N, CA, C and O atoms as a DFTB+ gen file, in Angstrom:
380 C
 N C O
     1  1     -22.975      -9.416       6.802
     2  2     -22.004      -9.534       6.858
     3  2     -21.574      -9.695       8.549
     4  3     -22.295      -9.239       9.436
     5  1     -20.525     -10.283       8.767
     6  2     -20.449     -10.175      10.208
     7  2     -19.487      -8.925      10.569
     8  3     -18.559      -8.518       9.870
     9  1     -19.908      -8.411      11.799
    10  2     -19.586      -6.865      12.388
    11  2     -17.958      -7.340      12.910
    12  3     -17.014      -6.561      13.042
    13  1     -17.944      -8.267      13.065
    14  2     -16.309      -8.598      13.503
    15  2     -15.428      -8.875      12.174
    16  3     -14.221      -8.726      12.366
    17  1     -15.730      -9.178      11.116
    18  2     -15.152      -9.215      10.060
    19  2     -14.937      -7.685       9.463
    20  3     -13.906      -7.280       8.926
    21  1     -15.939      -7.062       9.644
    22  2     -15.937      -5.438       9.054
    23  2     -14.794      -4.528      10.050
    24  3     -14.037      -3.609       9.741
    25  1     -15.028      -5.191      11.306
    26  2     -14.196      -4.106      12.144
    27  2     -12.763      -4.668      11.914
    28  3     -11.838      -3.862      12.014
    29  1     -12.434      -6.185      11.566
    30  2     -11.049      -6.390      11.526
    31  2     -10.667      -5.653       9.720
    32  3      -9.655      -5.034       9.390
    33  1     -11.460      -5.890       9.151
    34  2     -10.968      -5.032       7.665
    35  2     -10.958      -3.793       7.770
    36  3     -10.318      -3.196       6.904
    37  1     -11.570      -3.064       8.726
    38  2     -11.506      -1.450       8.952
    39  2     -10.035      -1.276       9.884
    40  3      -8.982      -0.774       9.491
    41  1     -10.236      -1.666      10.787
    42  2      -8.833      -1.478      11.542
    43  2      -7.690      -1.941      11.089
    44  3      -6.708      -1.253      11.371
    45  1      -7.440      -3.297      10.216
    46  2      -6.345      -3.491       9.634
    47  2      -6.071      -2.696       8.451
    48  3      -4.907      -2.507       8.098
    49  1      -6.857      -2.314       7.943
    50  2      -6.442      -1.383       6.798
    51  2      -5.903       0.095       7.340
    52  3      -4.924       0.660       6.853
    53  1      -6.663       0.599       8.372
    54  2      -6.173       1.884       9.025
    55  2      -4.771       1.707       9.637
    56  3      -3.916       2.577       9.474
    57  1      -4.553       0.697      10.270
    58  2      -3.271       0.130      11.223
    59  2      -2.325       0.175      10.150
    60  3      -1.430       1.019      10.206
    61  1      -2.410      -0.777       8.979
    62  2      -1.366      -1.069       8.211
    63  2      -1.094       0.300       7.608
    64  3       0.051       0.745       7.686
    65  1      -2.025       0.985       7.031
    66  2      -1.424       2.275       6.364
    67  2      -0.875       2.910       6.986
    68  3       0.197       3.364       6.586
    69  1      -1.368       3.216       8.226
    70  2      -0.155       3.931       9.279
    71  2       1.037       3.495       9.348
    72  3       1.942       4.309       9.167
    73  1       1.301       2.363       9.575
    74  2       2.539       1.652       9.695
    75  2       3.220       1.699       8.212
    76  3       4.451       1.710       8.232
    77  1       2.774       1.720       7.294
    78  2       3.440       1.604       5.893
    79  2       3.956       3.228       5.603
    80  3       5.071       3.494       5.156
    81  1       3.046       4.119       5.906
    82  2       3.232       5.458       5.843
    83  2       4.432       5.868       7.007
    84  3       5.020       6.933       6.813
    85  1       4.720       5.245       7.922
    86  2       5.627       5.614       8.823
    87  2       7.218       4.932       8.490
    88  3       8.314       5.310       8.903
    89  1       6.898       3.893       7.665
    90  2       8.258       3.164       6.845
    91  2       8.725       4.119       5.755
    92  3       9.909       4.386       5.549
    93  1       7.630       4.641       5.033
    94  2       8.258       5.490       3.992
    95  2       8.488       6.653       4.325
    96  3       9.295       7.342       3.701
    97  1       7.702       7.172       5.563
    98  2       8.413       8.639       6.120
    99  2       9.935       8.668       6.616
   100  3      10.668       9.656       6.646
   101  1      10.312       7.064       7.082
   102  2      11.604       6.897       7.814
   103  2      12.948       6.970       6.710
   104  3      14.135       7.044       7.028
   105  1      12.331       6.922       5.222
   106  2      13.342       6.883       4.205
   107  2      14.422       6.045       4.631
   108  3      15.528       6.540       4.849
   109  1      14.191       4.751       4.778
   110  2      15.158       3.975       5.377
   111  2      15.883       2.987       4.125
   112  3      16.597       2.019       4.386
   113  1      15.555       3.428       2.772
   114  2      16.107       2.849       1.733
   115  2      15.167       2.124       0.774
   116  3      14.049       1.801       1.177
   117  1      15.564       1.845      -0.493
   118  2      14.615       1.172      -1.438
   119  2      13.921      -0.344      -1.066
   120  3      12.697      -0.390      -1.196
   121  1      14.306      -1.038      -0.812
   122  2      13.985      -2.331       0.102
   123  2      12.966      -1.824       1.011
   124  3      11.845      -2.134       0.609
   125  1      12.953      -1.002       2.337
   126  2      12.202      -0.983       3.071
   127  2      10.975      -0.265       2.585
   128  3       9.890      -0.551       3.090
   129  1      11.070       0.728       1.559
   130  2      10.276       1.309       0.970
   131  2       9.103       0.455       0.406
   132  3       7.891       0.429       0.618
   133  1      10.047      -0.308      -0.487
   134  2       9.013      -1.274      -1.223
   135  2       8.268      -1.930      -0.426
   136  3       7.059      -1.862      -0.644
   137  1       8.727      -2.728       0.686
   138  2       8.177      -3.379       1.667
   139  2       6.832      -2.533       2.297
   140  3       5.740      -3.051       2.532
   141  1       7.168      -1.200       2.496
   142  2       6.039      -0.399       2.857
   143  2       4.891      -0.277       1.783
   144  3       3.706      -0.199       2.106
   145  1       5.328      -0.267       0.515
   146  2       4.247      -0.551      -0.511
   147  2       3.545      -1.760      -0.545
   148  3       2.460      -1.755      -1.125
   149  1       3.987      -2.892       0.010
   150  2       3.336      -3.999       0.035
   151  2       2.355      -3.975       1.057
   152  3       1.207      -4.376       0.866
   153  1       2.837      -3.437       2.332
   154  2       1.810      -3.180       3.381
   155  2       0.437      -2.202       3.053
   156  3      -0.669      -2.364       3.567
   157  1       0.818      -1.118       2.035
   158  2      -0.082      -0.263       1.664
   159  2      -1.416      -1.227       0.976
   160  3      -2.618      -1.256       1.239
   161  1      -0.595      -1.945       0.019
   162  2      -1.199      -2.691      -1.087
   163  2      -2.342      -3.630       0.019
   164  3      -3.567      -3.537      -0.063
   165  1      -1.775      -4.307       0.786
   166  2      -2.656      -4.938       1.918
   167  2      -3.551      -4.213       2.461
   168  3      -4.628      -4.808       2.484
   169  1      -3.593      -3.016       2.986
   170  2      -4.232      -2.139       3.712
   171  2      -5.447      -1.550       2.645
   172  3      -6.598      -1.320       3.017
   173  1      -4.906      -1.340       1.121
   174  2      -6.032      -1.058       0.358
   175  2      -6.937      -2.098       0.135
   176  3      -8.139      -1.853       0.037
   177  1      -6.414      -3.434       0.027
   178  2      -7.316      -4.684       0.010
   179  2      -8.261      -4.893       1.052
   180  3      -9.439      -5.211       0.883
   181  1      -7.703      -4.703       2.110
   182  2      -8.777      -4.352       3.554
   183  2      -9.547      -3.377       3.113
   184  3     -10.661      -3.660       2.673
   185  1      -9.109      -2.082       3.148
   186  2     -10.348      -0.988       3.065
   187  2     -11.210      -1.082       1.551
   188  3     -12.295      -0.503       1.489
   189  1     -10.772      -1.708       0.539
   190  2     -11.737      -1.707      -0.600
   191  2     -12.663      -2.845      -0.113
   192  3     -13.721      -2.638      -0.707
   193  1     -12.827      -4.088       0.771
   194  2     -13.529      -4.804       0.833
   195  2     -14.459      -4.348       1.986
   196  3     -15.650      -4.657       1.991
   197  1     -13.888      -3.608       2.961
   198  2     -14.658      -2.962       4.117
   199  2     -15.483      -1.687       3.274
   200  3     -16.648      -1.624       3.668
   201  1     -15.240      -0.918       2.480
   202  2     -15.783       0.268       1.768
   203  2     -17.085      -0.400       1.078
   204  3     -18.149       0.210       1.181
   205  1     -17.052      -1.445       0.482
   206  2     -18.159      -2.180      -0.365
   207  2     -18.855      -3.361       0.506
   208  3     -19.800      -3.965      -0.001
   209  1     -18.399      -3.706       1.826
   210  2     -19.286      -4.447       2.409
   211  2     -20.082      -3.628       3.543
   212  3     -21.233      -3.925       3.863
   213  1     -19.400      -2.625       4.088
   214  2     -20.150      -1.353       4.753
   215  2     -21.029      -0.725       4.149
   216  3     -20.800      -0.229       3.046
   217  1     -22.363      -0.610       4.835
   218  2     -23.064       0.176       4.170
   219  2     -22.883       1.688       4.249
   220  3     -22.492       2.211       5.293
   221  1     -23.213       2.514       2.969
   222  2     -22.541       3.689       2.774
   223  2     -21.454       3.982       2.714
   224  3     -21.233       5.189       2.813
   225  1     -20.435       3.184       2.553
   226  2     -19.300       3.473       2.731
   227  2     -18.342       3.395       1.059
   228  3     -17.118       3.506       0.989
   229  1     -19.153       3.210       0.012
   230  2     -18.392       3.071      -1.199
   231  2     -17.321       3.775      -1.620
   232  3     -16.479       3.439      -2.452
   233  1     -17.420       4.971      -0.872
   234  2     -16.365       5.881      -1.446
   235  2     -14.878       5.447      -0.825
   236  3     -13.861       5.578      -1.506
   237  1     -14.856       5.008       0.300
   238  2     -13.603       4.667       0.693
   239  2     -13.336       3.403      -0.158
   240  3     -12.132       3.262      -0.371
   241  1     -14.237       2.294      -0.789
   242  2     -13.849       1.607      -1.485
   243  2     -13.453       1.934      -2.982
   244  3     -12.734       1.223      -3.684
   245  1     -13.947       2.933      -3.292
   246  2     -13.536       3.476      -4.696
   247  2     -11.984       4.135      -4.447
   248  3     -11.066       3.879      -5.226
   249  1     -11.823       4.960      -3.334
   250  2     -10.557       5.405      -3.223
   251  2      -9.439       4.521      -2.907
   252  3      -8.276       4.858      -3.127
   253  1      -9.785       3.323      -2.363
   254  2      -8.739       2.495      -2.374
   255  2      -8.409       1.475      -3.407
   256  3      -7.439       0.718      -3.433
   257  1      -9.529       1.606      -4.373
   258  2      -9.385       1.079      -5.517
   259  2      -8.042       1.880      -6.356
   260  3      -7.053       1.319      -6.826
   261  1      -8.291       3.034      -6.367
   262  2      -7.038       4.095      -6.901
   263  2      -5.847       4.082      -6.315
   264  3      -4.764       4.140      -6.896
   265  1      -6.102       3.980      -4.743
   266  2      -4.551       3.968      -4.080
   267  2      -4.094       2.400      -4.134
   268  3      -2.914       2.291      -3.801
   269  1      -4.710       1.167      -4.464
   270  2      -4.016       0.201      -4.874
   271  2      -3.527       0.318      -6.072
   272  3      -2.454      -0.264      -6.234
   273  1      -4.012       0.956      -7.096
   274  2      -3.094       0.981      -8.339
   275  2      -1.793       1.736      -8.390
   276  3      -0.783       1.446      -9.031
   277  1      -2.050       2.965      -7.434
   278  2      -0.869       3.780      -6.689
   279  2       0.508       2.817      -6.378
   280  3       1.628       2.745      -6.884
   281  1      -0.241       2.076      -5.201
   282  2       0.696       1.200      -4.225
   283  2       1.462       0.235      -5.011
   284  3       2.648      -0.026      -4.806
   285  1       0.638      -0.346      -6.033
   286  2       1.181      -1.417      -7.176
   287  2       2.341      -0.727      -7.903
   288  3       3.391      -1.369      -7.942
   289  1       2.319       0.418      -8.455
   290  2       3.302       1.020      -8.909
   291  2       4.591       1.282      -7.937
   292  3       5.731       1.158      -8.384
   293  1       4.362       1.622      -6.694
   294  2       5.402       1.775      -5.671
   295  2       6.006       0.279      -5.697
   296  3       7.188       0.044      -5.952
   297  1       5.182      -0.554      -5.443
   298  2       5.850      -1.971      -5.299
   299  2       6.839      -2.161      -6.421
   300  3       8.047      -2.301      -6.229
   301  1       6.207      -2.158      -7.704
   302  2       7.114      -2.171      -9.080
   303  2       8.198      -1.366      -8.891
   304  3       9.285      -1.917      -9.067
   305  1       8.204      -0.329      -8.613
   306  2       9.196       0.846      -8.578
   307  2      10.278       0.584      -7.571
   308  3      11.428       0.965      -7.788
   309  1       9.902      -0.136      -6.339
   310  2      11.229      -0.191      -5.317
   311  2      11.221      -1.754      -5.054
   312  3      11.994      -2.128      -4.171
   313  1      10.424      -2.768      -5.721
   314  2      11.201      -3.966      -5.226
   315  2      11.270      -4.949      -6.827
   316  3      11.755      -6.081      -6.816
   317  1      10.812      -4.425      -7.903
   318  2      10.737      -5.295      -9.165
   319  2      11.918      -4.516      -9.980
   320  3      12.981      -5.063     -10.273
   321  1      11.620      -3.285     -10.279
   322  2      12.740      -2.470     -11.256
   323  2      14.009      -2.477     -10.747
   324  3      14.121      -1.924      -9.653
   325  1      15.039      -2.967     -11.250
   326  2      16.220      -3.090     -10.948
   327  2      17.309      -1.960     -10.717
   328  3      18.220      -1.887      -9.892
   329  1      16.919      -1.140     -11.686
   330  2      17.764       0.398     -11.400
   331  2      16.492       1.653     -10.970
   332  3      15.290       1.625     -11.233
   333  1      17.280       2.688     -10.239
   334  2      16.517       3.566      -9.662
   335  2      15.895       4.185     -11.163
   336  3      16.473       4.040     -12.240
   337  1      14.560       4.918     -10.964
   338  2      14.025       5.519     -12.276
   339  2      14.934       6.606     -12.427
   340  3      15.246       7.200     -11.394
   341  1      15.485       7.032     -13.650
   342  2      16.006       8.288     -14.102
   343  2      17.669       7.914     -14.315
   344  3      18.372       8.620     -15.037
   345  1      18.192       6.750     -13.617
   346  2      19.473       6.401     -13.962
   347  2      19.756       5.367     -15.217
   348  3      18.905       4.665     -15.762
   349  1      21.063       5.440     -15.520
   350  2      21.117       4.747     -16.846
   351  2      21.755       3.170     -16.551
   352  3      22.680       2.869     -15.797
   353  1      21.038       2.407     -17.301
   354  2      21.177       0.989     -17.138
   355  2      22.097       0.560     -16.282
   356  3      23.045       1.342     -16.349
   357  1      22.300      -0.275     -15.519
   358  2      23.603      -0.979     -14.825
   359  2      24.120       0.088     -14.010
   360  3      25.169      -0.213     -13.441
   361  1      23.681       1.265     -13.786
   362  2      24.132       2.170     -12.786
   363  2      23.335       2.032     -11.299
   364  3      23.782       2.600     -10.302
   365  1      22.283       1.331     -11.269
   366  2      21.364       1.432     -10.133
   367  2      22.031       0.940      -8.982
   368  3      22.672      -0.109      -9.029
   369  1      21.913       1.713      -7.818
   370  2      22.764       1.222      -6.671
   371  2      21.658       0.224      -5.944
   372  3      20.675      -0.054      -6.632
   373  1      21.722      -0.238      -4.845
   374  2      20.943      -0.819      -3.976
   375  2      21.353      -0.451      -2.469
   376  3      22.470      -0.574      -1.966
   377  1      20.199       0.023      -1.880
   378  2      20.581       0.445      -0.708
   379  2      19.589      -0.360       0.466
   380  3      19.748      -0.136       1.666
């Protein structure tokens, strides 16, 4: 596997996760948080690829498979679900 591709996967995964974590920490509202989870998904995909293509890094790959599942829940919860969890239907606000 090309060393350049591995570097791109590794550094994109790390940078995207950092950006997504910053967006979540700023608490800018549901839409921003949802898009942060989309960025987390791309980060997880990159790090899954890197983890299984880089020798002796399968642990990162497996960890990011779990994180990918968690991040998909975040995308669903913040971008797809129409009302906030725990609120009665029809009362979900948008922010």
